[in-house]
N, C-alpha and C positions, 0 to 999 in steps of 0.2 A: 663844878665838877670836882670830884675827889682828887687830891694830889696824887694818889697811887695810880690813877688812870692817865696822868699826864705823860707817862712814858709811852703811850700809844699815839701821841700827837706826832704828826708828820715832821714838824721842826725839831723833834726830840730824837729822830731816827738817824743814827750814824750812817746807815746804808743810804739814806736819801742825801745826806751831806756829801758823801763820797761820790754818789751818782751825779749830783749836780755839779760838783767840782770837776769831775771827769768830762762831763758833757760840755761845760764851759770852756775848758782848755782845748778840747778837741775841736770845738767850733772856732776858736781863735786861730788854730792852725790851718783851718780849711782854705781861706783865701790865699795864704802864703804858699801852701802846698799845691794849689791849683796852678800857680805860675811854674812849678816844677813838673807838672803833669802827674802828680802823685796823690793818692788818697792817704788818709792818716795811717791805716794798716800797712800800706805799701811803704810809707815813709819809715815805719818802725823796722820793717825788713831791711830797708836800705841802711838804716843806722847801724844795724848789727853787721851787715856786710862791709860797710865802710870801716868798721872797727877791726874786723878780722875776716879775711876771705882768702882762699876758698873755704867753704864750710859745707858739711853734709846737711841735707834736709833735716835729718834727725837732730843734729846739733842746733840748727837754726830754730826748729820747733821748740826744743828744750829752752833755749835762751829767751824766746818770746812767750813761752808758756802757751803754745798753740798746738793743736793736734793736726795731723796731716790733712784731714778733711777741710780744715780752715786754711792751712798754709798752702796747699797745692794750687787752688785757684789764684791766690795772691802771686805766687811764683809764675804761674802761666801768664798772667797779665803783665808782669814785669818782663818776662821773656818776650812777649809780643811787642812790648815797647823797645825791645833790644837794649835793655840796660842790665840784664842778667842773662847768664846761660847755664843750662843744666847739662851735666855729663855724668856718665857712669864712672864710679871710682875704678881706678886701675887695680887697686889692692883688693877691693871687694865689690864685685859686679852687682851685688844687691843694693849697694849704697849709691845714692845720687848726690853729686857735689854741685854746689851753686857757686858761681864766680861772677864777678862784675865784668861787664864789657867795657870797652873804651868809653862809650856813652855813659855808662853807669859811674865810672870813675870821674868823668867830667861833671856829672850832676852833683857830686860831692861839693865842688867849689861853689856852686850856686846855692847849696843848702845852708852854708854858713850864715847867711842873712836871716834865715828862719829863726834860729836860736836867739840871735840878737834882738829881733823884733818881738819874739815871745817874751823874753825877759823884761822888755820894756812894758809890755801889756800887762804882765802879772802884777806889777806894782809892789813887788817885794824886793828888798835889798838883798845882796848876795848872802849875808849871814842868815837871814830869815828864810830865804829860799833853801839854803843847804840844811837848815834845821828842819824844815818841813819835809824835805826829801829823806832825811835820816829817820824822822818819825814814821813816815810812810813805809820805809824799808823795815823798820822794827815791827810795825803793825802787821805787815804782810807776812814777815817771818814768823810771827807769833801763831798765825793760822797754819802755817806749813809744819810747825813743830808738833802739832797735836796729832 
């Protein structure tokens, strides 16, 4: 086959490499998150709330790059699990604010082991992991600048 056509090979596709890496990491999180009673998307929501809460649904969506159609069912399930609560903002009744419940705050303590275990499974030392994360940030930012 001509060399010019090699760029169509699956193994030459950046999109496939990123897809496979994402799928692999997400699958590695699965069993650990199951012990917390969370799915991977729910875990991402909780990470943001553990970092800073209360937070409006709009802010949460912006932070996770999720639209309300995707975020609303996630929040509903977390609310059903009694780890978050939704209330109307006092300042702006059109805005809904998400807060952690006592159970949601306690879950944070259990979640520490997830990152420790994932870092062991990734098999990258801290400098290489940080370099990879920096490269991914730059890569993503490049698309958003256009």
